[in-house]
Each structure stands twice: as C-alpha cells, then as structure tokens.
N, C-alpha and C positions, 0 to 999 in steps of 0.2 A: 332309484340309487338312497333317496332317506332311509325307507323301509330297509332296506345293506346295511346305512350301517348304523337301526335300531336293534337290528338284528346280533349285530356284533358284536355293539355294547351291553347286549342282555346275556349276551354270551361269556365276553370279560366277569360283570356284576358278579354273575353266578358261577363261575368260575374261583373267581374273588372267598366267597364267600363259604363254595361246600367243600375246602380244604378239611389238613384233612387234622383240623386242631379241635378233640371228640376231650372237650379238657372238663373232668367230675373234679365238684364243688367237694368237704369237706370241713363239716365243722361236729365239735368233740361235743357227745350226745352226755348230761347229765344222767350221772349217777341214781336209780331208784328212787325219789326225796319220801320218812315214815311223815309225814303229813304238815303241808306246811306252815313256817313256824312268825305269830306273829305276836309281838309285844309289847311292848312300853320302858322303854331303858333305866324304868325305876326297877331298884331291885338285880337287875342284868347284868353283867358284865360285858364290857364293850374292845370286842376284836376288830385295828383298821386291820385292814389287808392292805399296803398301802401297796407293792408293785411284789408284782412278776417279770425278773431279767430274767430275758432269755442273750446267748449271745445271737450276733452277725448269722453267723451261719444256719439258721435257725429263725432265722425273723426274714426273710424275705416267705415268697405268698408260698412255695414250692415245699411238700409232705420231702423231707432228706431223707435217705436207706443211703444202708452203708453199705457198697459194696465188696468191703476186705478191710484185713485190717487197720490200710491206712487210708481207704477210697470214701469216697461219698458222692451219692449224689444228687440235686438240688432240683424236684420236678415239675420237668414241665406244664402235662395237662392235667397231673393226680394234686390241685390247689389249697390252699387255708380259704376259706371260706369271708374271714373278716381274722385279723392281726393271732398271731401261738398265744402271745403274750395277751393280748385279753383275752382269748377261750383262758386260753391253764387261769384268769384270775378271778375273771366269770364259775367258770367251774368250782370253783376251791372256796369260792364265798357262799356257796349255795352250798357249795357240802360241809364243808363247815356250820353253816346255821341250822342244815339239819344235821351237825352230828356231837355240839354242843349246846344241850339244854339247859337255858339259864343268859346264853349269850348273846348277844347280836354280834351280828359278823358280817360288817358291811364294806364296800369299796372306796369310801369313800372316809376321813378323818369326822370322828365320833363326839369329841370333847376330853378332855384333860384326861379321865382319866377310864383315859383306854390303852390300852396293852399296842400295841403296833408289830407286825410281817408282815419280813419280808420275805422272795425268797430269790432264789437265782436256779434256775436252771442248765443246766449243763449240757442235756444230752437231753433229746423227745425222738427220739426215733424207729427203724425197723433197721433189721440187721437177714444180713447174707444168710443167716443160717435160721432163720424160723423167725428170730427172737425183736421183741422190742425191748428203748432201752428207752429211760427214764434214769435220770440222773439229775444232782444237784448236793444244794440243802438248803436249813432255810434256818434266817435269826431271828429272834424274838422280844423282844423288851415290854420284858413283864413289871410292871415298878418298878422301874432302873434298872432291874435284873434285867443281864440281856442272854438270848438261855442258842447252841447252836446246834445243827445238827445234818450230819450230810445224811441225804440216801440214796441208794441203788437199787433198781431196781432188774430187774430178769425175765420177763412173762413170755413163755412159745406160745408163737401163735397157731392155731386149731389147720386155719385153709390158711392158702396164699393167696396173697392179691393185698393193694390199696385199704381197702372197708375193712378187713375182720386187721390190720394193718390200726384201721385209727382204731376202731372197737380193743381191742389191745391198749394200745397207747392208753386210751381212755379211765380203760380199767385201771393201767397202771395210774395212774392218775388221783382215783380214787380209790386207791387203795394208798397211797403216801398221804392225803387229805384223811382219811381216817385213822394214819401216824403219828400224826399230824395235832389233829381232835386228840389225840389220850393222853400226847404231854399234857395237852394243853387243864385237861379237863383234871389233872394232877393237880397244880398249879391248889397251891391257899389262897 
C-alpha cells in the first residue's frame, strides 16, 4: 500500500512540474560598445539619468503585443528577465556613455553641476503588422534650462517571433539613445 501511495505521489508531482509553462525570459541587449570609457570627473561633463518611467501596461513581467488598433495583450510566457524600466535605464546609460565622449553618464546623482535626464516611455511593444513601436518623450535639465523632446519610432521586424521583436525594440531604443546623445552633444 505504501508503495502504491509513493508511486501516485510521484506521478502527481511529475504532472504538476511538467505542465505546458514554457516560459521565455528576455533581456535587452546592449548596443555594440565603442571602447569602454573610463575617466575621472575632472574636465568632464556630468549627466544623471534620473529615471525612465513606463506606464502600468508595460510595467508587468510580460512582453506587450498590440493585436489590433485598440487591443493589447500582455504575454504570460514571454517575460522580461528584469523590470523593463530598469533595463531601459541601464541600456540608456550604457549607450549614452559610449556615445558622449567627454561626459560621465550615470544612473545615480553625480554632483551639483550635473545635467539631469528623465525619460517617459509610452510605447515599447510589438504590433500586429510586424512592426515595433517605441514612443515617449524626454526632458533634459541642462544648467537650469529645460529641453523637452517627443520621440516615436516604428521599426519593421525582419522575422516573426518574440526574439526578433525584442531585438528590434532594443535596436529602436539604441537609435533613440543616439538621437538623445546627438542633442546633448550640441549643448554649450
């Protein structure tokens, strides 16, 4: 009798653990770095990426996919490996560091003479027509002067699937980082 209970128990545990929960976890890849920038703050300009804010619809674990003009689905099995706002902030800091020579870019305060960048991302998802959408706005406080710019990118996926969607989202985010860097590099 004990052997029978043991076998039933093992079968129940096996059935529970081998469900169809094939979850995939995604992390935004960093854009190709052009030589790591290591320098001290003397003579460099300082930029604090204070925050990257995302709406509640993007703040969950699931990757978001737009299925029609008005409907969005948050995936249950295709999940972000870490919170999306952190991934966006970390990749933005890394991208800006590599694209802004003479600047130190960080995700923590750097001192009283720093510029401050805040980004609000309103769209960061795939869409039913095979495109990815990256949208929002950024606000830079440069020596007390506020500079605000909206952004909207649509990029076409070359292949189907979440892997390709995440790669294209990362590519679009890198493009937006380059656009921000270009604006910042023009500052007096």
